[in-house]
C-alpha positions in Angstrom: -33.0 -21.5 -16.4 -36.7 -20.8 -16.4 -38.6 -20.0 -19.6 -41.6 -17.7 -19.7 -43.9 -17.0 -22.6 -45.8 -13.8 -22.7 -48.2 -12.1 -25.2 -47.0 -8.6 -26.2 -49.5 -6.1 -27.7 -47.7 -4.5 -30.7 -50.7 -2.4 -31.9 -54.1 -2.9 -33.4 -55.1 -6.5 -33.2 -51.5 -7.8 -33.4 -49.9 -9.7 -30.6 -46.5 -11.4 -30.4 -45.7 -14.4 -28.3 -42.3 -14.0 -26.7 -40.2 -16.6 -24.9 -37.9 -15.1 -22.3 -35.3 -16.7 -20.1 -36.0 -15.6 -16.5 -32.8 -15.9 -14.5 -33.0 -16.6 -10.8 -29.3 -15.7 -10.5 -28.4 -12.1 -11.5 -24.9 -13.2 -12.2 -26.1 -15.1 -15.2 -27.8 -12.1 -16.8 -24.7 -10.7 -18.5 -24.0 -13.9 -20.5 -27.7 -14.3 -21.4 -28.4 -10.7 -22.6 -29.9 -12.1 -25.8 -32.7 -13.9 -23.9 -35.1 -11.2 -22.7 -37.0 -8.2 -24.1 -35.1 -4.9 -23.8 -37.1 -1.9 -22.5 -36.8 0.3 -25.5 -37.8 -2.4 -28.0 -41.6 -1.9 -27.9 -41.8 1.9 -27.9 -39.1 2.1 -30.5 -40.9 -0.3 -32.7 -44.2 1.7 -32.5 -42.4 5.0 -33.1 -40.6 3.7 -36.2 -43.8 2.1 -37.6 -46.0 5.1 -37.0 -43.7 8.1 -37.4 -40.6 7.2 -39.4 -41.4 4.6 -42.1 -42.9 5.7 -45.4 -46.3 4.3 -46.5 -44.6 1.9 -48.9 -41.8 -0.2 -47.4 -41.8 -3.2 -49.9 -38.3 -2.2 -51.1 -36.9 -1.8 -47.6 -34.6 -4.2 -45.8 -34.7 -4.2 -42.0 -31.6 -5.4 -40.0 -31.9 -5.6 -36.2 -28.7 -5.9 -34.1 -28.5 -7.2 -30.6 -32.1 -8.3 -30.9 -32.6 -10.2 -27.7 -35.9 -12.0 -28.1 -36.5 -10.2 -31.5 -39.4 -8.1 -30.4 -38.4 -5.0 -32.4 -37.7 -6.8 -35.7 -40.7 -9.2 -35.4 -43.0 -6.3 -34.4 -42.1 -4.4 -37.5 -42.4 -7.6 -39.7 -45.8 -8.4 -38.3 -47.4 -5.0 -38.9 -45.7 -3.8 -42.1 -44.6 -5.4 -45.4 -40.9 -5.3 -46.0 -38.7 -7.0 -48.6 -36.8 -8.7 -45.9 -36.2 -8.5 -42.1 -32.9 -9.9 -40.8 -32.8 -10.3 -37.0 -29.4 -10.9 -35.4 -27.8 -11.7 -32.0 -25.0 -13.9 -30.8 -27.7 -16.4 -29.6 -29.6 -17.0 -32.8 -31.1 -20.3 -31.4 -33.2 -18.2 -29.0 -34.2 -15.9 -31.8 -35.3 -18.9 -34.0 -37.5 -20.2 -31.1 -39.4 -16.9 -31.1 -39.6 -16.7 -34.9 -41.0 -20.1 -35.1 -43.6 -19.2 -32.4 -44.8 -16.2 -34.4 -44.4 -17.5 -37.9 -48.1 -17.3 -38.7 -48.3 -13.5 -38.3 -45.0 -12.3 -39.7 -45.7 -10.7 -43.1 -42.2 -10.3 -44.3 -39.4 -12.7 -45.2 -37.8 -12.9 -41.7 -34.4 -14.5 -41.1 -32.5 -15.0 -37.9 -28.7 -14.9 -38.1 -26.0 -15.3 -35.5 -24.0 -12.1 -35.2 -21.2 -11.6 -32.7 -19.8 -8.1 -33.5 -16.3 -9.4 -32.8 -16.6 -12.2 -35.2 -15.4 -11.1 -38.7 -16.9 -14.1 -40.5 -20.3 -13.5 -38.9 -20.3 -9.8 -39.7 -19.3 -10.7 -43.3 -22.1 -13.3 -43.6 -24.8 -10.7 -42.6 -23.2 -8.1 -44.9 -23.3 -10.7 -47.8 -27.0 -11.4 -47.0 -27.8 -7.7 -47.2 -25.8 -7.3 -50.4 -27.6 -10.3 -52.0 -31.0 -8.9 -51.0 -30.2 -5.4 -52.3 -29.2 -6.7 -55.7 -32.6 -8.3 -56.1 -34.5 -5.0 -55.5 -34.9 -2.2 -58.0 -34.6 0.7 -55.5 -33.4 -0.9 -52.2 -33.3 1.0 -48.8 -31.6 -0.3 -45.7 -32.8 0.4 -42.1 -30.6 -0.8 -39.3 -32.2 -0.8 -35.9 -31.1 -1.7 -32.4 -32.5 -1.3 -28.9 -30.5 -1.0 -25.7 -27.1 -1.9 -27.2 -25.0 0.9 -25.8 -24.9 -0.1 -22.1 -21.6 -2.0 -22.6 -19.0 0.7 -23.4 -16.3 -1.7 -24.2 -18.4 -3.0 -27.2 -18.9 0.4 -28.8 -16.0 0.1 -31.2 -17.1 -3.3 -32.3 -20.6 -2.0 -32.8 -19.4 0.9 -34.9 -17.3 -1.3 -37.1 -20.2 -3.7 -37.6 -22.6 -0.8 -38.5 -20.1 0.5 -41.0 -19.5 -2.9 -42.6 -23.2 -3.6 -42.9 -23.9 -0.2 -44.5 -21.4 -0.5 -47.4 -23.8 -1.5 -50.1 -24.3 1.8 -52.1 -27.9 2.2 -51.0 -29.7 4.8 -48.7 -29.0 3.6 -45.2 -30.5 4.8 -41.9 -29.5 3.7 -38.4 -31.7 4.0 -35.4 -30.5 3.0 -31.9 -32.8 3.2 -28.8 -31.6 3.6 -25.2 -32.9 4.7 -21.9 -32.9 8.4 -21.1 -31.2 7.9 -17.7 -28.2 6.5 -19.6 -27.5 9.4 -22.0 -23.8 9.1 -21.2 -23.9 5.9 -23.3 -24.8 8.0 -26.3 -22.0 10.5 -25.8 -19.4 7.7 -25.5 -20.7 5.8 -28.5 -20.7 9.0 -30.7 -17.1 9.8 -29.6 -16.0 6.3 -30.7 -18.0 6.5 -33.9 -16.4 9.9 -34.9 -12.9 8.4 -34.5 -13.8 5.4 -36.7 -15.7 7.3 -39.3 -13.7 10.5 -39.3 -15.0 13.1 -41.8 -17.5 10.5 -43.2 -19.5 10.3 -40.0 -23.2 11.0 -40.6 -25.1 13.7 -38.8 -27.0 12.5 -35.7 -29.9 13.6 -33.6 -31.7 12.3 -30.5 -35.5 11.7 -30.5 -37.6 11.3 -27.4 -39.9 8.4 -27.5 -42.7 8.0 -24.9 -43.0 4.7 -23.1 -46.3 3.8 -21.4 -45.9 3.1 -17.7 -47.0 -0.1 -16.1 -49.3 0.0 -13.0 -48.1 2.7 -10.7 -44.9 3.4 -12.6 -45.0 6.8 -14.2 -44.5 7.3 -17.9 -40.9 7.8 -18.9 -39.2 8.8 -22.1 -36.8 6.9 -24.2 -34.1 8.3 -26.4 -33.5 7.2 -29.9 -30.3 8.0 -31.7 -30.9 8.7 -35.4 -27.9 8.5 -37.7 -29.9 10.1 -40.4 -27.7 10.5 -43.4 -26.4 8.1 -45.9 -23.2 6.4 -44.8 -22.8 4.0 -47.7 -19.9 6.0 -49.2 -17.6 5.4 -46.3 -14.4 3.5 -47.1 -14.2 -0.1 -46.2 -13.2 -1.0 -42.6 
């Protein structure tokens, strides 16, 4: 294992320091997916901050799933004021290292939590945290975000059940999922699973193109962001 710390420009004068795990052996990547920055995290963060969030977000709770190094959630927390930001992945130790490294610039109450979508107790713990936070806000709003979590088709059902469980709090809920445009089949398969799980309560969805700046000679490419844009808090319990 080889650690690498880099500075990431997240807009304005803001920079995050991110620790990644650079693997020499590609076979190790699958089990260490929570230890590097996913490609859609940065463009998704900037698009959410600049084009989606209202001017006042102090009553908003952000929950990031499959956070990797936590760039998306920390980037939002460093540049806007939220009531709370909950950043999750199955490897919360790695997340905590990055949170500690950037503690001085995170403006919101930021919490790292372990969340394996297949672990009922961990899903419940995050749901309980959301519920507790919502009860302390006069007019709470919930935004669930995730970048590059659709690549593993076998995990789609677990992800859908997790999203559904986390959104059962009787508050306006929005879900945004970023993925690469050359993997649009991921979106189709995910939506087909989601419609089976949700049935008639499945929210409307749309895809948004998000531009990503190219590096060096690599041309600019576009990202897709799946926006589950309607309230899903009235769905029955999983």
